[in-house]
C-alpha positions as a Markdown table, in Angstrom:
| # | Residue | x | y | z |
|---|---|---|---|---|
| 1 | Met | 130.7 | 84.7 | 75.5 |
| 2 | Arg | 132.5 | 82.3 | 78.2 |
| 3 | Leu | 131.7 | 78.7 | 76.6 |
| 4 | Asn | 132.7 | 76.6 | 74.4 |
| 5 | Lys | 129.7 | 74.8 | 72.8 |
| 6 | Ile | 130.1 | 70.7 | 72.4 |
| 7 | Val | 128.6 | 68.7 | 69.6 |
| 8 | Ser | 125.9 | 66.8 | 71.1 |
| 9 | Gly | 124.7 | 63.2 | 70.1 |
| 10 | Ala | 125.9 | 59.9 | 70.8 |
| 11 | Ala | 129.4 | 60.9 | 71.4 |
| 12 | Ala | 129.1 | 63.5 | 74.0 |
| 13 | Ala | 126.6 | 60.8 | 76.0 |
| 14 | Ala | 129.3 | 58.5 | 75.9 |
| 15 | Met | 131.3 | 61.0 | 77.3 |
| 16 | Leu | 129.5 | 62.1 | 79.5 |
| 17 | Gly | 127.6 | 59.1 | 81.5 |
| 18 | Thr | 123.3 | 58.7 | 81.6 |
| 19 | Met | 122.0 | 61.7 | 80.9 |
| 20 | Met | 118.6 | 62.9 | 82.1 |
| 21 | Cys | 116.5 | 65.2 | 80.3 |
| 22 | Thr | 113.2 | 67.3 | 80.6 |
| 23 | Thr | 111.0 | 69.4 | 78.7 |
| 24 | Ala | 112.1 | 73.3 | 79.5 |
| 25 | Phe | 109.4 | 75.8 | 80.4 |
| 26 | Ala | 111.2 | 79.3 | 81.1 |
| 27 | Ala | 111.3 | 80.0 | 84.9 |
| 28 | Asp | 109.2 | 83.2 | 85.5 |
| 29 | Tyr | 112.9 | 85.1 | 86.6 |
| 30 | Thr | 113.4 | 88.7 | 85.4 |
| 31 | Asp | 116.7 | 89.2 | 83.5 |
| 32 | Gly | 118.8 | 90.3 | 86.1 |
| 33 | Asp | 121.6 | 88.7 | 88.9 |
| 34 | Tyr | 120.7 | 86.4 | 91.5 |
| 35 | Thr | 122.2 | 83.7 | 93.9 |
| 36 | Gly | 121.0 | 80.5 | 94.5 |
| 37 | Glu | 122.1 | 77.2 | 97.0 |
| 38 | Ile | 123.5 | 74.9 | 94.6 |
| 39 | His | 124.7 | 71.3 | 95.2 |
| 40 | Phe | 126.5 | 68.5 | 93.5 |
| 41 | Leu | 124.5 | 64.9 | 93.4 |
| 42 | Asn | 125.2 | 61.7 | 92.8 |
| 43 | Ala | 125.2 | 61.2 | 88.7 |
| 44 | Asn | 122.6 | 58.0 | 89.2 |
| 45 | Gly | 119.8 | 60.1 | 90.0 |
| 46 | Ser | 119.1 | 59.0 | 93.9 |
| 47 | Gly | 119.7 | 62.5 | 95.0 |
| 48 | Asn | 122.3 | 62.2 | 97.1 |
| 49 | Tyr | 124.9 | 64.4 | 97.8 |
| 50 | Ser | 128.1 | 63.4 | 95.8 |
| 51 | Met | 131.4 | 62.7 | 98.0 |
| 52 | Cys | 132.9 | 66.2 | 96.4 |
| 53 | Asp | 129.8 | 68.2 | 97.0 |
| 54 | Pro | 132.1 | 69.5 | 100.2 |
| 55 | Ile | 134.6 | 71.1 | 98.2 |
| 56 | Phe | 132.5 | 73.2 | 96.4 |
| 57 | Val | 131.3 | 76.5 | 98.0 |
| 58 | His | 127.1 | 75.8 | 98.4 |
| 59 | Glu | 126.3 | 79.9 | 96.9 |
| 60 | Ala | 125.9 | 80.0 | 92.7 |
| 61 | Glu | 125.7 | 82.7 | 91.1 |
| 62 | Leu | 123.4 | 83.5 | 88.1 |
| 63 | Ala | 123.0 | 86.2 | 85.3 |
| 64 | Leu | 119.6 | 86.0 | 83.5 |
| 65 | Thr | 119.5 | 87.8 | 80.0 |
| 66 | Ala | 116.8 | 87.2 | 77.9 |
| 67 | Asp | 118.8 | 84.3 | 76.2 |
| 68 | Asn | 121.3 | 83.3 | 78.7 |
| 69 | Ala | 121.6 | 82.1 | 81.9 |
| 70 | Glu | 125.1 | 82.1 | 83.3 |
| 71 | Leu | 126.1 | 80.4 | 86.4 |
| 72 | Thr | 129.4 | 80.7 | 87.9 |
| 73 | Phe | 130.0 | 78.6 | 91.0 |
| 74 | Tyr | 133.7 | 77.6 | 93.4 |
| 75 | Val | 135.3 | 75.0 | 94.5 |
| 76 | Ala | 137.9 | 75.0 | 96.7 |
| 77 | Tyr | 141.7 | 75.4 | 95.2 |
| 78 | Pro | 143.7 | 73.9 | 96.6 |
| 79 | Ile | 141.9 | 71.5 | 99.1 |
| 80 | Pro | 142.9 | 72.2 | 102.3 |
| 81 | Ser | 144.2 | 68.4 | 102.8 |
| 82 | Phe | 145.9 | 68.1 | 99.8 |
| 83 | Pro | 147.4 | 71.7 | 99.3 |
| 84 | Asp | 150.4 | 70.0 | 96.7 |
| 85 | Leu | 148.0 | 68.7 | 94.8 |
| 86 | Gly | 146.0 | 70.1 | 91.4 |
| 87 | Thr | 148.3 | 73.4 | 91.5 |
| 88 | Asp | 146.7 | 73.9 | 87.4 |
| 89 | Gly | 143.0 | 73.7 | 88.9 |
| 90 | Thr | 141.2 | 71.3 | 91.6 |
| 91 | Ile | 138.8 | 70.3 | 88.5 |
| 92 | Leu | 139.8 | 70.2 | 84.8 |
| 93 | Asp | 138.1 | 69.8 | 81.9 |
| 94 | Val | 134.3 | 71.0 | 83.5 |
| 95 | Val | 131.2 | 70.2 | 80.7 |
| 96 | Leu | 127.6 | 70.9 | 81.9 |
| 97 | Thr | 125.1 | 69.4 | 79.9 |
| 98 | Val | 121.4 | 70.8 | 79.1 |
| 99 | Asp | 118.9 | 68.5 | 76.8 |
| 100 | Gly | 121.6 | 66.5 | 75.1 |
| 101 | Thr | 123.9 | 69.7 | 74.7 |
| 102 | Gly | 127.4 | 69.8 | 76.4 |
| 103 | Tyr | 129.1 | 73.6 | 77.6 |
| 104 | Thr | 132.4 | 73.6 | 78.7 |
| 105 | Ala | 132.9 | 76.0 | 81.9 |
| 106 | Glu | 135.9 | 78.8 | 82.0 |
| 107 | Ser | 138.2 | 78.5 | 84.5 |
| 108 | Asp | 139.5 | 81.0 | 86.7 |
| 109 | Ile | 142.8 | 80.0 | 89.1 |
| 110 | Thr | 144.3 | 83.5 | 89.2 |
| 111 | Thr | 141.6 | 85.6 | 91.5 |
| 112 | Lys | 141.5 | 82.6 | 93.9 |
| 113 | Pro | 138.3 | 84.4 | 96.0 |
| 114 | Glu | 138.3 | 83.3 | 99.4 |
| 115 | Lys | 135.2 | 81.8 | 100.2 |
| 116 | Val | 133.5 | 80.4 | 103.5 |
| 117 | Phe | 132.4 | 76.9 | 103.6 |
| 118 | Asp | 129.5 | 75.3 | 105.2 |
| 119 | Thr | 130.0 | 72.0 | 105.5 |
| 120 | Thr | 132.6 | 69.8 | 107.2 |
| 121 | Ala | 134.5 | 67.1 | 105.6 |
| 122 | Gly | 137.3 | 65.6 | 107.1 |
| 123 | Leu | 138.6 | 63.9 | 104.1 |
| 124 | Phe | 139.2 | 67.3 | 102.5 |
| 125 | Gly | 140.8 | 69.0 | 105.9 |
| 126 | Ile | 137.7 | 71.6 | 104.8 |
| 127 | Thr | 135.9 | 72.7 | 108.5 |
| 128 | Lys | 132.0 | 74.3 | 108.3 |
| 129 | Gly | 132.7 | 78.8 | 109.1 |
| 130 | Glu | 136.0 | 78.9 | 107.9 |
| 131 | Ser | 137.3 | 80.2 | 104.5 |
| 132 | Tyr | 139.3 | 79.2 | 101.8 |
| 133 | Pro | 140.6 | 80.4 | 98.6 |
| 134 | Thr | 138.7 | 79.1 | 95.7 |
| 135 | Gln | 138.7 | 78.3 | 91.4 |
| 136 | Val | 136.1 | 79.8 | 89.7 |
| 137 | Leu | 134.0 | 77.9 | 87.2 |
| 138 | Thr | 131.8 | 79.9 | 85.3 |
| 139 | Val | 129.0 | 78.6 | 82.0 |
| 140 | Asp | 127.0 | 80.2 | 79.7 |
| 141 | Leu | 123.8 | 77.8 | 79.7 |
| 142 | Pro | 120.7 | 78.8 | 77.2 |
| 143 | Arg | 118.1 | 80.6 | 79.6 |
| 144 | Asp | 115.6 | 77.6 | 80.1 |
| 145 | Ala | 118.1 | 75.7 | 81.5 |
| 146 | Val | 117.2 | 77.6 | 84.5 |
| 147 | Asp | 114.2 | 75.3 | 84.9 |
| 148 | Asp | 116.5 | 72.3 | 84.9 |
| 149 | Leu | 118.9 | 73.5 | 87.3 |
| 150 | Glu | 116.2 | 73.8 | 89.8 |
| 151 | Ala | 115.2 | 70.5 | 88.8 |
| 152 | Gly | 118.8 | 69.1 | 89.3 |
| 153 | Thr | 118.7 | 67.7 | 86.4 |
| 154 | Val | 121.6 | 69.1 | 84.5 |
| 155 | Ser | 124.7 | 67.3 | 84.1 |
| 156 | Ala | 128.2 | 67.3 | 84.7 |
| 157 | Ser | 131.6 | 66.0 | 84.1 |
| 158 | Ala | 135.0 | 67.0 | 85.3 |
| 159 | Tyr | 138.2 | 65.8 | 86.1 |
| 160 | Val | 138.8 | 66.1 | 89.6 |
| 161 | Asn | 142.5 | 66.7 | 89.7 |
| 162 | Ser | 143.3 | 65.8 | 93.2 |
| 163 | Val | 142.9 | 62.7 | 95.0 |
| 164 | Met | 140.5 | 61.4 | 93.0 |
| 165 | Asn | 142.4 | 61.8 | 89.6 |
| 166 | Ser | 139.7 | 61.0 | 87.4 |
| 167 | Thr | 137.1 | 62.0 | 85.6 |
| 168 | Gln | 133.4 | 62.1 | 87.9 |
| 169 | Asn | 130.1 | 62.4 | 86.8 |
| 170 | Phe | 127.3 | 64.6 | 88.9 |
| 171 | Leu | 124.0 | 66.4 | 88.0 |
| 172 | Ile | 123.8 | 69.4 | 89.7 |
| 173 | Gln | 121.0 | 71.3 | 91.6 |
| 174 | Val | 120.5 | 75.2 | 92.1 |
| 175 | Thr | 117.5 | 75.9 | 94.4 |
| 176 | Asn | 116.3 | 79.2 | 96.6 |
| 177 | Ile | 117.6 | 81.2 | 93.8 |
| 178 | Gln | 117.1 | 84.9 | 95.1 |
| 179 | Ser | 117.4 | 88.3 | 93.3 |
| 180 | Val | 120.0 | 90.4 | 93.9 |
| 181 | Gly | 118.9 | 94.0 | 93.6 |
| 182 | Gly | 115.8 | 92.8 | 91.5 |
| 183 | Glu | 112.6 | 91.7 | 92.1 |
| 184 | Thr | 111.2 | 87.9 | 90.6 |
| 185 | Glu | 108.7 | 88.8 | 88.3 |
| 186 | Pro | 104.6 | 87.4 | 89.8 |
| 187 | Ala | 103.6 | 84.7 | 87.9 |
| 188 | Asp | 100.2 | 85.7 | 88.6 |
| 189 | Thr | 98.4 | 88.4 | 89.8 |
| 190 | Lys | 95.2 | 89.4 | 91.1 |
| 191 | Asp | 93.2 | 92.7 | 92.5 |
| 192 | Met | 91.0 | 92.7 | 95.7 |
| 193 | Gln | 89.1 | 95.3 | 96.0 |
| 194 | Ile | 88.3 | 96.6 | 99.9 |
| 195 | Thr | 85.6 | 98.9 | 100.9 |
| 196 | Ala | 85.1 | 100.5 | 104.1 |
| 197 | Asp | 82.7 | 103.0 | 105.8 |
| 198 | Val | 84.3 | 105.4 | 108.5 |
| 199 | Gln | 81.3 | 107.4 | 110.3 |
| 200 | Glu | 81.3 | 110.8 | 110.6 |
| 201 | Val | 81.6 | 111.8 | 114.1 |
| 202 | Val | 79.4 | 114.9 | 115.2 |
| 203 | Ser | 80.2 | 116.8 | 118.4 |
| 204 | Glu | 77.2 | 117.5 | 119.9 |
| 205 | Pro | 77.1 | 121.2 | 120.7 |
| 206 | Thr | 77.5 | 122.3 | 124.8 |
| 207 | Tyr | 76.4 | 125.5 | 126.3 |
| 208 | Thr | 75.9 | 127.8 | 129.3 |
| 209 | Val | 73.7 | 130.6 | 129.4 |
| 210 | Asn | 73.9 | 132.6 | 132.7 |
| 211 | Val | 71.5 | 135.5 | 133.7 |
| 212 | Pro | 71.8 | 137.4 | 136.7 |
| 213 | Glu | 69.5 | 136.3 | 139.6 |
| 214 | Ser | 67.9 | 139.7 | 140.6 |
| 215 | Ile | 68.7 | 143.2 | 139.5 |
| 216 | Glu | 68.3 | 146.3 | 142.2 |
| 217 | Leu | 66.8 | 149.2 | 140.8 |
| 218 | Gly | 67.0 | 151.1 | 143.9 |
| 219 | Thr | 64.8 | 154.2 | 145.1 |
| 220 | Leu | 63.4 | 155.5 | 141.8 |
| 221 | Ser | 63.3 | 159.1 | 140.5 |
| 222 | Thr | 60.1 | 161.0 | 139.3 |
| 223 | Glu | 62.9 | 163.3 | 137.7 |
| 224 | Glu | 65.0 | 161.0 | 135.6 |
| 225 | Asp | 64.2 | 158.1 | 133.8 |
| 226 | Asn | 65.6 | 155.4 | 136.1 |
| 227 | Ser | 67.9 | 152.5 | 134.2 |
| 228 | Ser | 70.0 | 149.5 | 135.7 |
| 229 | His | 72.8 | 147.6 | 133.1 |
| 230 | Tyr | 73.4 | 143.6 | 133.3 |
| 231 | Thr | 75.3 | 141.1 | 131.5 |
| 232 | Val | 74.2 | 137.7 | 130.3 |
| 233 | Asp | 77.1 | 134.9 | 130.1 |
| 234 | Val | 77.6 | 132.6 | 127.5 |
| 235 | Ala | 79.8 | 129.8 | 127.4 |
| 236 | Ala | 79.5 | 127.4 | 124.1 |
| 237 | Ser | 81.7 | 124.3 | 122.2 |
| 238 | Asn | 81.1 | 122.3 | 119.1 |
| 239 | Leu | 78.4 | 125.3 | 118.4 |
| 240 | Asn | 78.2 | 124.7 | 114.4 |
| 241 | Gly | 75.3 | 126.7 | 114.7 |
| 242 | Thr | 73.4 | 129.7 | 116.0 |
| 243 | Leu | 72.8 | 130.4 | 119.5 |
| 244 | Ser | 69.9 | 132.8 | 120.4 |
| 245 | Val | 68.9 | 134.9 | 123.6 |
| 246 | Ser | 66.2 | 136.8 | 123.5 |
| 247 | Ala | 63.9 | 138.4 | 126.4 |
| 248 | Pro | 60.3 | 140.9 | 126.0 |
| 249 | Glu | 60.7 | 144.1 | 125.5 |
| 250 | Thr | 58.1 | 145.6 | 128.7 |
| 251 | Gly | 57.0 | 144.0 | 131.5 |
| 252 | Asn | 55.5 | 144.9 | 135.0 |
| 253 | Leu | 56.8 | 145.4 | 138.4 |
| 254 | Thr | 53.7 | 144.7 | 141.1 |
| 255 | Ser | 53.2 | 146.2 | 144.3 |
| 256 | Gly | 50.1 | 145.1 | 145.5 |
| 257 | Asp | 47.5 | 145.6 | 142.9 |
| 258 | Asn | 49.4 | 148.2 | 141.6 |
| 259 | Thr | 51.5 | 148.0 | 138.8 |
| 260 | Leu | 54.9 | 150.2 | 137.1 |
| 261 | Ala | 55.6 | 149.6 | 133.7 |
| 262 | Phe | 59.5 | 148.7 | 133.0 |
| 263 | Ala | 61.4 | 148.6 | 129.5 |
| 264 | Asn | 64.1 | 145.7 | 128.6 |
| 265 | Ser | 66.7 | 146.3 | 126.1 |
| 266 | Phe | 68.3 | 143.0 | 125.8 |
| 267 | Gly | 65.6 | 142.2 | 123.0 |
| 268 | Thr | 67.3 | 139.2 | 121.1 |
| 269 | Gln | 71.2 | 138.7 | 120.9 |
| 270 | Asn | 73.3 | 135.5 | 118.6 |
| 271 | Val | 76.5 | 133.8 | 119.3 |
| 272 | Thr | 77.2 | 131.9 | 116.5 |
| 273 | Ala | 81.3 | 130.9 | 117.3 |
| 274 | Asp | 82.7 | 129.1 | 120.1 |
| 275 | Thr | 83.2 | 131.2 | 123.0 |
| 276 | Glu | 84.2 | 130.0 | 127.0 |
| 277 | Asn | 83.0 | 134.2 | 128.0 |
| 278 | Ser | 80.8 | 135.8 | 125.6 |
| 279 | Lys | 79.2 | 138.8 | 127.7 |
| 280 | Leu | 75.5 | 139.7 | 126.5 |
| 281 | Ser | 74.2 | 143.2 | 127.8 |
| 282 | Gly | 71.1 | 144.9 | 128.1 |
| 283 | Ala | 69.3 | 147.2 | 130.7 |
| 284 | Ile | 65.7 | 147.8 | 132.8 |
| 285 | Ser | 64.5 | 151.0 | 132.6 |
| 286 | Val | 61.5 | 152.7 | 134.2 |
| 287 | Ser | 60.2 | 156.0 | 133.1 |
| 288 | Ala | 60.1 | 158.9 | 135.4 |
| 289 | Ser | 56.6 | 160.0 | 134.5 |
| 290 | Asp | 55.8 | 156.4 | 135.3 |
| 291 | Val | 57.1 | 156.6 | 138.4 |
| 292 | Ala | 55.6 | 159.8 | 139.5 |
| 293 | Ala | 51.7 | 158.3 | 138.6 |
| 294 | Ala | 52.6 | 155.4 | 140.5 |
| 295 | Ala | 51.1 | 154.4 | 144.2 |
| 296 | Ala | 54.4 | 154.1 | 146.4 |
| 297 | Gly | 55.4 | 151.0 | 147.5 |
| 298 | Asn | 57.6 | 147.9 | 147.1 |
| 299 | Tyr | 58.0 | 146.8 | 143.1 |
| 300 | Thr | 58.9 | 143.8 | 142.3 |
| 301 | Gly | 58.5 | 141.6 | 139.2 |
| 302 | Thr | 60.2 | 139.3 | 136.8 |
| 303 | Thr | 61.2 | 139.0 | 132.9 |
| 304 | Thr | 62.3 | 135.4 | 131.3 |
| 305 | Phe | 64.9 | 135.0 | 128.8 |
| 306 | Ser | 64.4 | 132.4 | 126.3 |
| 307 | Ile | 67.3 | 130.3 | 124.8 |
| 308 | Thr | 67.1 | 128.3 | 121.1 |
| 309 | Tyr | 69.4 | 127.1 | 119.4 |
| 310 | Ser | 69.6 | 126.1 | 115.4 |
| 311 | Ala | 72.2 | 124.2 | 113.8 |
| 312 | Asn | 73.9 | 125.2 | 110.7 |
């Protein structure tokens, strides 16, 4: 645990200056690693940035566990305009105070990670968008200090070891806290039930039935039965049912007042599946004996096909 806990009370208050204290309500973040935008404000509570704010990198790291909030932040080391000053650290004796208790930060001046700065500060030789080596400061705070960090009420005291060469007091604020490789636990959830209907699309069946317009029996024989075959063509789509084609079994040919019986073998035939061209067969026949008994003449007649559809 990288901290030294300082005795709280009047002595700490005198050393750190005016403190601000709030009732802490644990921020609703899951355990894990986060980043946030950090700024160092004037200790008078005006909300204005301290003149030292530009020497700090404005992205901090926050590691949350069940009990602790480890805050890591960075300061230019050395300050570019004063490269020969503060060789043992840009800031020293860094103490953060939460609810009257002080926590000292651990300083790392060996690693010196390069960080990009987002503020130009001519006094310090810092240019926005440029990267500079930094001093790393890490401090362990109580878990509920996250609320105070977001509110900007965490007090900080540090000896600025360059330019000012004096102890400065700040208020630290960390906002826009974002999860790194994890998700923030939602404060509350509400369910909304969604209902919708999708209407069944039923395609209407289509079909065509082509019956021959005529059939020629020619000159009928009195010695052998006479027969002529024919086909009925059927095409059907989206059938989803049964298409029935039927014809009467018998009929009459006529020549004036004379009649001649014929038979039709077609009967009733069904189509139950989609088809581009089904051929249904039948035959018209006249018996030789009926021809022998019939008067001479040119006989004609008609037979009527019935077409019905029944859905499944």
